[in-house]
KOLLUM-125784 format. One record per residue (C-alpha): x, y, z; residue in one letter; residue number from 1. Coordinates in Angstrom, 3 decimals. Layout:
! KOLLUM-125784
         X         Y         Z  res    n
         X         Y         Z    A  NUM
...
***
This chain:
! KOLLUM-125784
         X         Y         Z  res    n
    92.653    45.779    54.528    M    1
    94.473    42.414    54.502    P    2
    92.526    39.204    54.040    A    3
    93.369    38.201    57.600    S    4
    91.236    41.008    58.985    S    5
    88.853    40.093    61.782    R    6
    85.288    41.385    61.533    S    7
    84.312    43.960    64.133    I    8
    80.944    42.173    64.304    D    9
    82.482    38.875    65.443    D   10
    81.123    38.094    68.906    E   11
    81.282    34.696    70.539    Y   12
    81.774    33.164    73.957    G   13
    80.724    34.168    77.448    K   14
    82.235    37.649    77.146    L   15
    79.649    38.671    74.558    F   16
    76.629    36.652    75.702    E   17
    74.872    39.688    77.171    Q   18
    75.581    42.144    74.353    Q   19
    72.267    41.664    72.537    A   20
    70.327    42.390    75.738    Q   21
    72.215    45.530    76.721    M   22
    70.393    48.839    76.933    S   23
    71.266    51.595    74.505    R   24
    72.765    54.865    75.641    L   25
    69.798    57.162    76.340    P   26
    69.298    60.722    75.181    V   27
    68.429    62.752    78.293    P   28
    65.497    65.140    78.381    E   29
    66.602    68.453    76.908    L   30
    65.150    70.515    79.759    S   31
    66.970    68.396    82.360    A   32
    70.337    68.735    80.617    T   33
    69.986    72.490    80.152    L   34
    68.999    72.982    83.798    A   35
    71.965    70.911    84.929    K   36
    74.267    72.811    82.574    Y   37
    73.058    76.176    83.879    A   38
    73.584    75.053    87.457    E   39
    77.116    73.842    86.659    S   40
    78.020    77.389    85.564    L   41
    76.961    79.004    88.830    E   42
    80.185    78.373    90.791    P   43
    82.370    79.227    87.777    L   44
    81.117    82.575    86.453    L   45
    80.716    86.121    87.703    S   46
    77.173    87.329    88.327    A   47
    77.044    89.290    85.051    D   48
    78.411    86.465    82.916    R   49
    76.156    83.963    84.635    L   50
    73.055    86.055    83.998    A   51
    73.977    86.329    80.312    H   52
    74.639    82.599    79.975    S   53
    71.410    81.640    81.718    K   54
    69.464    83.889    79.356    R   55
    71.148    82.255    76.367    V   56
    70.408    78.778    77.738    I   57
    66.775    79.645    78.379    E   58
    66.320    81.070    74.891    E   59
    67.875    78.018    73.329    F   60
    65.706    75.669    75.367    G   61
    62.557    77.408    74.154    G   62
    63.602    77.551    70.495    S   63
    62.231    75.448    67.672    D   64
    65.799    74.608    66.629    L   65
    66.561    73.072    70.034    A   66
    63.476    70.897    69.783    K   67
    64.472    69.841    66.248    E   68
    68.041    69.015    67.290    L   69
    66.715    66.939    70.163    Q   70
    64.344    65.147    67.788    R   71
    67.206    64.320    65.423    R   72
    69.359    63.034    68.262    L   73
    66.572    60.826    69.603    V   74
    65.991    59.476    66.093    A   75
    69.687    58.616    65.836    R   76
    69.572    56.887    69.200    A   77
    66.596    54.811    68.027    N   78
    68.221    53.817    64.728    D   79
    68.772    50.033    64.967    P   80
    71.815    50.261    62.680    S   81
    73.622    52.544    65.176    I   82
    74.582    50.694    68.389    P   83
    75.364    53.890    70.281    N   84
    74.462    57.410    69.141    W   85
    77.641    58.885    70.627    L   86
    80.237    56.276    69.655    E   87
    81.283    57.371    66.166    E   88
    81.451    61.057    67.063    W   89
    83.290    60.511    70.334    W   90
    85.857    58.093    68.933    N   91
    86.652    60.436    66.071    N   92
    86.660    63.790    67.884    L   93
    88.479    62.625    70.992    S   94
    90.812    60.017    69.531    Y   95
    91.013    59.049    65.869    M   96
    90.745    62.593    64.556    G   97
    93.041    64.002    67.238    Y   98
    96.320    65.006    65.584    R   99
    98.688    65.639    68.492    D  100
   101.178    62.877    69.401    P  101
    99.867    59.879    71.342    L  102
   102.849    60.250    73.662    I  103
   102.361    62.108    75.947    P  104
    98.902    63.465    75.116    Y  105
    96.733    60.345    74.694    V  106
    98.376    57.221    76.101    S  107
    98.214    56.279    79.768    Y  108
   100.296    53.973    81.928    H  109
   100.185    51.691    84.956    Y  110
   103.391    51.208    86.979    S  111
   103.404    47.839    88.756    F  112
   104.631    46.994    92.222    N  113
   107.916    45.092    92.241    D  114
   107.687    41.295    91.909    D  115
   109.897    39.552    94.527    P  116
   109.737    36.323    92.501    E  117
   111.477    37.972    89.551    C  118
   114.945    39.418    90.033    V  119
   115.997    39.295    86.378    R  120
   114.327    41.581    83.840    P  121
   113.754    38.858    81.252    N  122
   112.401    36.559    83.940    Q  123
   109.791    39.164    84.815    R  124
   109.084    39.856    81.163    A  125
   108.586    36.141    80.499    A  126
   106.142    35.872    83.380    K  127
   104.190    38.857    82.068    I  128
   104.070    37.343    78.578    I  129
   102.842    33.992    79.939    C  130
   100.117    35.755    81.893    A  131
    98.998    37.922    78.969    A  132
    98.903    34.851    76.711    I  133
    96.745    33.083    79.306    S  134
    94.304    36.008    79.422    F  135
    94.219    36.179    75.637    R  136
    93.543    32.440    75.465    R  137
    90.407    32.889    77.593    M  138
    89.220    35.708    75.354    L  139
    89.846    33.686    72.192    V  140
    88.309    30.409    73.381    D  141
    85.223    32.166    74.740    G  142
    85.692    31.291    78.405    S  143
    86.349    34.849    79.608    L  144
    83.381    36.137    81.615    E  145
    82.003    39.659    81.128    P  146
    82.799    42.320    83.695    E  147
    79.979    43.156    86.068    M  148
    78.838    46.326    87.827    A  149
    77.021    44.733    90.754    K  150
    74.347    42.715    88.934    D  151
    74.720    44.427    85.544    K  152
    77.099    43.225    82.819    P  153
    79.432    45.793    81.291    L  154
    79.728    46.139    77.534    C  155
    82.535    43.970    76.177    S  156
    82.872    45.672    72.791    H  157
    86.249    47.237    73.584    S  158
    87.810    43.810    74.222    Y  159
    87.834    43.328    70.450    K  160
    90.647    45.885    70.309    F  161
    92.816    44.446    73.104    M  162
    94.866    41.857    71.215    F  163
    95.986    41.572    67.581    N  164
    94.974    45.164    66.959    A  165
    96.717    48.401    66.079    C  166
    95.858    52.025    65.477    R  167
    96.822    53.056    61.941    I  168
    97.714    56.687    61.135    P  169
    95.669    58.230    58.346    D  170
    94.253    61.576    57.212    K  171
    92.004    63.165    58.311    P  172
    91.395    60.471    60.935    S  173
    93.139    57.307    62.025    D  174
    91.478    53.905    62.127    Y  175
    91.983    50.670    64.042    C  176
    93.112    47.517    62.290    R  177
    92.162    44.198    63.892    I  178
    93.320    40.826    62.557    V  179
    92.416    37.184    63.107    Q  180
    93.589    35.643    66.357    Y  181
    94.388    32.350    64.647    S  182
    97.668    32.480    62.780    G  183
    98.829    35.597    64.634    N  184
   100.060    34.075    67.893    E  185
   103.073    36.359    68.033    T  186
   104.648    38.820    70.437    V  187
   106.739    41.734    69.204    V  188
   109.704    42.660    71.388    V  189
   111.273    46.120    71.183    A  190
   114.787    46.744    72.450    R  191
   117.439    49.359    71.664    N  192
   115.322    50.841    68.869    G  193
   114.913    47.453    67.139    Q  194
   111.984    45.068    66.794    F  195
   111.803    41.285    66.955    F  196
   109.001    38.748    66.821    S  197
   108.459    35.209    68.048    F  198
   105.520    32.815    68.023    A  199
   104.307    31.952    71.517    F  200
   102.258    28.953    70.424    S  201
   103.008    25.987    68.179    H  202
   100.300    23.505    67.296    D  203
    98.200    24.797    70.163    G  204
   100.963    24.413    72.770    V  205
   102.280    27.616    74.348    S  206
   105.926    28.183    75.171    L  207
   106.916    27.711    78.792    S  208
   108.051    30.632    80.895    M  209
   111.618    29.309    80.808    A  210
   111.537    29.029    77.021    E  211
   110.230    32.571    76.704    I  212
   112.924    33.877    79.052    E  213
   115.616    32.101    77.052    A  214
   114.197    33.615    73.863    T  215
   114.241    37.091    75.398    L  216
   117.857    36.593    76.486    D  217
   118.819    35.917    72.881    R  218
   116.791    38.878    71.618    I  219
   118.457    41.254    74.093    V  220
   121.897    39.976    73.099    A  221
   121.091    40.531    69.425    A  222
   119.606    43.984    70.008    A  223
   122.413    45.239    72.228    D  224
   125.102    44.157    69.768    S  225
   123.593    46.214    66.953    N  226
   122.269    49.676    66.284    A  227
   119.423    50.806    64.089    A  228
   117.483    53.911    63.151    V  229
   114.776    54.033    65.875    P  230
   111.761    53.990    63.569    V  231
   109.404    53.403    66.516    G  232
   109.741    57.080    67.476    I  233
   107.688    57.941    64.384    L  234
   104.598    56.511    66.124    T  235
   104.982    59.226    68.782    A  236
   104.963    62.041    66.228    D  237
   102.096    64.259    65.107    N  238
    99.524    61.945    63.543    R  239
    99.556    63.608    60.125    D  240
   103.351    63.416    60.055    S  241
   103.256    59.755    61.037    W  242
   100.642    59.048    58.352    A  243
   102.957    60.568    55.745    D  244
   106.015    58.758    57.085    N  245
   104.249    55.394    57.246    R  246
   103.506    55.781    53.543    K  247
   107.154    56.712    52.975    A  248
   108.226    53.540    54.774    L  249
   105.948    51.435    52.597    L  250
   107.293    53.114    49.464    Q  251
   110.927    52.736    50.545    A  252
   110.979    48.933    50.570    S  253
   108.780    45.846    50.557    S  254
   110.731    44.789    53.666    V  255
   109.029    47.592    55.568    N  256
   105.587    46.341    54.560    A  257
   106.410    42.950    56.079    V  258
   107.749    44.528    59.267    T  259
   104.771    46.861    59.658    L  260
   102.356    43.981    59.180    D  261
   104.206    41.878    61.769    A  262
   104.066    44.640    64.375    I  263
   100.496    45.677    63.692    E  264
    99.088    42.124    63.623    S  265
   100.954    40.856    66.701    S  266
    99.026    39.971    69.854    A  267
   100.775    42.672    71.879    F  268
   104.154    44.350    72.303    L  269
   106.838    44.018    74.963    L  270
   109.266    46.895    75.417    S  271
   112.534    46.019    77.153    L  272
   113.663    49.466    78.254    E  273
   117.373    50.188    78.719    K  274
   116.896    52.082    81.969    S  275
   116.898    51.330    85.697    S  276
   114.359    53.634    87.350    P  277
   114.479    54.062    91.130    V  278
   112.045    56.792    92.170    T  279
   108.298    56.655    91.585    R  280
   108.599    59.467    89.061    E  281
   111.438    57.729    87.209    E  282
   109.390    54.544    87.001    L  283
   106.312    56.383    85.726    S  284
   108.355    58.008    82.993    R  285
   110.048    54.734    82.047    A  286
   106.693    52.991    81.657    I  287
   104.813    55.902    80.088    W  288
   107.317    56.933    77.434    H  289
   110.933    55.871    78.057    G  290
   113.228    57.308    75.394    D  291
   110.644    56.605    72.690    G  292
   112.958    54.337    70.707    H  293
   111.670    50.945    71.785    S  294
   107.942    51.572    71.520    R  295
   105.141    51.307    69.021    W  296
   102.684    53.857    70.399    A  297
    99.856    52.620    68.146    D  298
    99.627    49.220    69.881    K  299
    96.725    49.063    72.354    P  300
    98.736    46.943    74.797    C  301
   102.420    47.480    75.484    Q  302
   104.033    45.825    78.486    F  303
   107.264    47.461    79.624    V  304
   110.113    45.917    81.643    V  305
   113.236    47.839    82.623    T  306
   116.795    46.602    83.145    D  307
   116.274    46.421    86.931    N  308
   113.178    44.196    86.533    A  309
   110.609    46.911    87.189    R  310
   107.517    46.736    85.014    A  311
   104.290    48.299    83.858    G  312
   101.826    48.789    81.045    F  313
   101.296    51.547    78.474    C  314
    97.890    51.724    76.805    G  315
    96.814    53.407    73.586    E  316
    93.509    55.003    74.524    H  317
    91.552    55.349    71.285    S  318
    89.411    52.200    71.442    M  319
    89.732    51.095    75.065    M  320
    89.343    52.946    78.341    D  321
    91.016    51.959    81.576    G  322
    88.656    49.348    83.016    T  323
    89.278    46.543    80.468    P  324
    93.041    47.013    80.611    T  325
    92.886    47.207    84.420    L  326
    91.299    43.764    84.362    R  327
    94.033    42.501    82.041    L  328
    96.939    43.826    84.079    V  329
    95.465    42.721    87.414    E  330
    95.335    39.210    85.949    Y  331
    98.897    39.561    84.676    V  332
   100.234    40.778    88.017    I  333
    98.494    38.059    90.042    R  334
    99.310    35.292    87.592    Y  335
   100.986    32.244    89.057    K  336
   102.626    30.103    86.390    H  337
   102.171    26.374    86.798    K  338
   105.220    24.335    87.644    E  339
   104.645    22.079    84.667    E  340
   105.211    25.074    82.405    E  341
   108.829    24.999    83.552    E  342
   109.313    21.326    82.701    K  343
   110.877    21.031    79.297    T  344
   111.748    17.351    79.394    G  345
   115.478    17.977    79.486    S  346
   118.024    19.805    81.598    S  347
   118.570    22.377    78.876    A  348
   115.942    24.970    78.028    V  349
   115.622    25.692    74.342    C  350
   114.931    29.208    73.164    A  351
   112.262    29.599    70.531    A  352
   113.081    30.837    67.085    A  353
   112.678    34.567    66.675    F  354
   112.794    36.913    63.730    A  355
   114.333    40.317    63.399    S  356
   111.903    42.916    62.053    L  357
   114.157    45.336    60.196    P  358
   113.274    48.624    58.586    F  359
   114.906    49.880    55.422    V  360
   115.279    53.599    55.972    T  361
   115.777    56.070    53.172    S  362
   117.471    59.424    53.876    P  363
   113.990    60.981    53.993    A  364
   112.817    58.496    56.627    V  365
   116.003    58.958    58.659    A  366
   115.390    62.699    58.623    N  367
   111.775    62.154    59.679    A  368
   112.993    60.071    62.620    V  369
   115.265    62.924    63.642    K  370
   112.380    65.397    63.554    K  371
   110.052    63.010    65.406    A  372
   112.688    62.581    68.124    K  373
   112.772    66.350    68.573    S  374
   108.968    66.506    68.838    V  375
   109.046    63.653    71.351    F  376
   111.777    65.202    73.495    N  377
   110.017    68.557    73.638    V  378
   106.673    66.960    74.484    G  379
   107.855    64.721    77.310    V  380
   110.297    67.262    78.736    S  381
   107.408    69.687    79.242    K  382
   105.620    67.172    81.446    Q  383
   106.204    68.014    85.083    H  384
   105.299    64.883    87.014    L  385
   104.802    64.113    90.686    N  386
   103.739    60.802    92.216    V  387
   102.516    61.306    95.779    L  388
   102.354    58.220    98.006    N  389
   100.052    59.474   100.752    F  390
   100.369    56.902   103.528    A  391
    98.342    58.559   106.302    A  392
    95.113    56.778   105.380    Y  393
    93.176    55.242   102.515    G  394
    89.837    53.797   101.543    K  395
    89.195    52.007   104.843    E  396
    89.399    55.111   107.010    Q  397
    87.467    57.212   104.481    I  398
    84.636    54.692   104.652    K  399
    84.775    54.600   108.459    R  400
    84.302    58.371   108.355    L  401
    81.044    57.779   106.483    G  402
    82.222    59.061   103.092    C  403
    82.238    57.814    99.514    S  404
    85.968    57.380    98.758    P  405
    85.687    58.809    95.231    D  406
    83.648    61.848    96.251    A  407
    85.996    62.378    99.212    F  408
    89.081    62.512    96.962    I  409
    87.321    64.832    94.520    Q  410
    86.623    67.278    97.346    M  411
    90.233    67.100    98.536    V  412
    91.338    67.878    94.981    I  413
    89.002    70.886    94.890    Q  414
    90.289    72.169    98.214    L  415
    93.931    71.724    97.191    A  416
    93.426    73.495    93.857    Y  417
    91.399    76.350    95.339    T  418
    93.993    76.994    98.029    R  419
    96.844    76.849    95.527    L  420
    95.293    78.874    92.704    H  421
    92.699    81.019    94.462    G  422
    89.531    79.828    92.713    A  423
    87.660    76.761    91.550    A  424
    87.902    76.031    87.830    R  425
    86.235    73.544    85.464    P  426
    86.967    69.980    86.504    T  427
    86.390    66.763    84.579    Y  428
    85.911    63.424    86.265    E  429
    85.530    60.420    84.003    S  430
    82.399    58.356    84.705    S  431
    82.017    54.953    83.065    M  432
    78.913    54.289    80.934    T  433
    79.709    50.693    79.988    R  434
    76.383    49.400    81.291    T  435
    75.141    50.615    77.896    F  436
    75.918    49.021    74.547    L  437
    79.253    50.362    73.268    H  438
    79.295    52.785    76.193    G  439
    82.528    54.459    77.230    R  440
    82.466    57.539    79.465    T  441
    80.516    60.621    80.493    E  442
    81.711    63.733    82.296    T  443
    80.964    64.423    85.916    C  444
    81.415    68.165    86.457    R  445
    83.026    68.149    89.891    S  446
    82.814    71.855    90.679    V  447
    79.433    72.558    92.291    T  448
    77.823    75.234    94.413    N  449
    78.200    72.837    97.315    E  450
    81.912    72.146    96.766    S  451
    82.795    75.830    96.456    T  452
    80.694    76.749    99.517    A  453
    82.613    74.188   101.534    W  454
    86.002    75.425   100.267    C  455
    85.038    78.992   101.207    R  456
    84.020    77.811   104.654    A  457
    87.445    76.320   105.288    L  458
    89.043    79.636   104.331    A  459
    86.761    81.539   106.746    D  460
    88.045    81.343   110.298    S  461
    84.657    82.357   111.648    S  462
    82.971    79.223   110.290    T  463
    82.513    76.525   112.930    T  464
    83.790    72.999   112.467    T  465
    80.227    71.705   112.628    Q  466
    79.191    73.989   109.776    E  467
    82.220    72.996   107.728    R  468
    81.350    69.339   108.190    I  469
    77.732    69.974   107.249    R  470
    78.790    71.735   104.039    L  471
    81.298    68.983   103.284    F  472
    78.682    66.279   103.509    R  473
    76.347    68.282   101.287    L  474
    79.171    68.539    98.737    A  475
    79.778    64.783    98.957    L  476
    76.083    64.069    98.483    E  477
    75.875    66.346    95.458    K  478
    78.962    64.840    93.834    H  479
    77.757    61.294    94.391    T  480
    74.406    62.140    92.811    R  481
    76.070    63.742    89.780    L  482
    78.329    60.720    89.373    T  483
    75.378    58.338    89.454    R  484
    73.541    60.435    86.878    E  485
    76.606    60.486    84.616    A  486
    76.985    56.698    84.869    V  487
    73.310    56.434    83.923    A  488
    73.957    58.500    80.783    G  489
    72.387    61.656    82.189    R  490
    75.350    63.993    82.188    G  491
    75.708    67.350    80.475    V  492
    78.635    67.241    78.089    D  493
    77.919    64.257    75.837    R  494
    74.303    65.385    75.290    H  495
    75.367    68.918    74.359    L  496
    77.964    67.442    72.002    L  497
    75.267    65.353    70.345    G  498
    73.072    68.400    69.808    L  499
    75.980    70.171    68.134    R  500
    76.756    67.203    65.930    M  501
    73.245    66.903    64.470    V  502
    73.373    70.457    63.160    L  503
    73.240    70.360    59.371    R  504
    75.384    72.323    56.915    P  505
    74.015    75.814    56.500    G  506
    72.226    75.867    59.849    E  507
    73.371    78.606    62.175    Q  508
    75.082    77.395    65.307    K  509
    72.894    78.254    68.327    P  510
    74.186    81.019    70.576    E  511
    74.407    78.597    73.490    V  512
    77.396    76.967    71.769    F  513
    78.976    80.326    70.861    E  514
    78.667    81.619    74.418    D  515
    82.181    81.842    75.970    P  516
    80.835    80.025    79.022    A  517
    80.323    76.883    76.967    Y  518
    83.952    76.592    75.904    S  519
    85.251    77.782    79.274    Y  520
    83.199    75.352    81.337    S  521
    84.428    72.413    79.241    S  522
    88.051    73.547    79.234    H  523
    89.322    71.103    81.815    W  524
    91.718    72.853    84.174    Y  525
    91.556    69.645    86.182    L  526
    91.250    66.360    84.297    S  527
    90.748    63.626    86.874    T  528
    90.032    59.914    86.978    S  529
    90.254    56.998    89.378    Q  530
    91.750    53.573    88.711    I  531
    92.366    51.786    91.991    S  532
    94.636    48.806    92.560    S  533
    96.775    47.523    95.391    E  534
    99.225    46.333    92.716    N  535
   100.223    49.706    91.228    F  536
   102.819    52.197    92.392    T  537
   101.191    54.753    90.099    S  538
    99.132    55.300    87.009    Y  539
    98.584    58.410    84.963    G  540
    98.529    60.471    81.795    W  541
    99.113    64.096    80.757    S  542
    97.084    67.206    81.359    E  543
    94.522    67.974    78.637    V  544
    95.244    71.709    78.450    T  545
    98.408    73.777    79.031    P  546
    96.366    75.623    81.653    K  547
    95.616    72.566    83.726    G  548
    96.577    69.441    85.614    Y  549
    96.108    65.765    84.839    G  550
    95.308    64.030    88.126    I  551
    95.079    60.242    88.300    A  552
    94.283    58.814    91.710    Y  553
    94.529    55.323    93.134    N  554
    92.505    54.798    96.313    I  555
    94.221    51.902    98.058    R  556
    93.099    50.237   101.253    K  557
    95.415    52.184   103.548    D  558
    96.997    54.784   101.270    S  559
    96.391    57.096    98.339    L  560
    98.566    57.440    95.252    I  561
    98.135    60.724    93.395    I  562
    99.815    61.092    89.997    H  563
    99.901    64.727    88.880    T  564
   101.102    66.157    85.571    T  565
   101.226    69.690    84.217    C  566
   103.375    72.011    82.153    I  567
   105.281    73.679    84.976    R  568
   105.679    77.409    84.876    G  569
   102.858    77.899    82.416    S  570
    99.957    79.648    84.117    Y  571
   101.597    79.197    87.531    G  572
   101.303    75.400    87.497    L  573
   103.571    73.063    89.446    D  574
   102.908    69.380    90.145    S  575
   105.135    69.311    93.240    D  576
   103.267    72.216    94.784    R  577
    99.926    70.668    93.913    F  578
   100.978    67.378    95.527    A  579
   101.927    69.239    98.701    Q  580
    98.621    71.128    98.629    A  581
    96.769    67.837    98.218    F  582
    98.621    66.267   101.145    E  583
    97.848    69.207   103.405    T  584
    94.197    69.262   102.323    A  585
    93.840    65.508   102.866    A  586
    95.154    65.814   106.428    I  587
    92.898    68.808   107.131    D  588
    89.783    67.034   105.881    V  589
    90.561    63.887   107.872    R  590
    91.142    65.935   111.031    N  591
    87.936    67.889   110.455    M  592
    85.901    64.683   110.295    L  593
    87.708    63.064   113.219    L  594
    86.678    66.018   115.391    S  595
    83.064    65.090   114.618    E  596
    83.729    61.496   115.656    T  597
    85.323    62.591   118.927    K  598
    82.362    64.801   119.773    E  599
    79.989    61.884   119.245    Q  600
    81.942    59.642   121.640    Q  601
***
């Protein structure tokens, strides 16, 4: 690791003031988790399979091994040298040890609303850079406040990986490199498969927006007048392949070592995409992956601007979840640059000096780029994507109907899927656990006895509207309770994972983990999550299994944006058909509840 490395233990400023007082992630009572797990299987399994699984769960719960595994896990949780008993396992199993390409299988994106103040792409890009620099400045100088969940601070640990950081490919697992903020005040710009760098601060004074725009104009002119082997596509390859090819780059020339260091140590990356997306789906694809040439998928923060001045953000997911980057991009979108930033003291605006970051590519590297491009094209072409802008209602009307907006959308998703595919299947909803030290997420299992009973009632013409509404509200209540328990660290999936992980070599894996119901019930046919913003046209990611959908939803004040991905044709999946099913279900649920309101008037 270079001498400029920043210590992961460095914590200063307001952002980290509450870290020492934060609670640690708890280990739930074993009996409570097993009971909740057994109940979660009830709407998913046949009677025979359910009876078998419940017997296996009961036997495990009463075994000496279960008690010993629980004891080991509690001991790990109480170890003062381990901030969070789950963190190391989760980061490795879900991210750093995951070998499939980051694009499309790990990274996520936010597509921004258009900015009427910015009609030129480099003007918008310059504004975004100014805003991101301003946010970074607050983080670096210690003035950035911690996020809050009502009266509780959220863990700020993941902010350490926001700027001047980069995921590094390695075998068997990747790692994250973080470098000093001081001395690395640079932005890397990617365009036409080439990379450039410029310093945004000199002697503590940041470049003005006009100076940055002028610099970007020169970079675009340089990039578009040349061609290069698009080495950035290697970062979107299989992680083992990229680890090998990164070593090949380093061996090919010392120039490559300098370029890699410049990219990896930069504050963040700006991709100037050579495309002009029009539709919501085109914009999502442009922000999420583009053509893969002008990206560095390992960077935690990549801002993307297209040739028609549309913009967004692509995030590498391994060390940060969506809430910290949501805060960053909301700040960026709302940023108003000060007029004095535009005053340069003369009528002419001077562009800053920039450096080209070339790669020396051997025939072997050029061949690797060709193969990586093929992997990339196959991966993104499989993604069938739909962005539904549902304008009939949004959060305000859902709340007026007496419903939790999140639970409401989850039930609409269940109804849409059940109608389209004939049955409820395992569903993951991400629940944030950042009220705990180094907390990230827990699973809320959205399919319940209550949700399936309600879906059946809507398919039964003999069921009265009043009964349907009663069942719906029971389903909402159950989902809200499960979500609260997950946020409090009392879910099912992370605890069961912990019990598996404390097994020692030579110990027989308990039957509860060999039971087909265990793998089936955590095979996420629906992977769902909410990030809500009035400033996004969409946000999303890929499905997590070829058998399922990835559903990202944005609950806006007066509308809903539903971003759906799947591998169309496989297992009868189709994002367009799911979007239509969601729209129909959303109207049906609203009308069902309005009938209750009318009767009360």
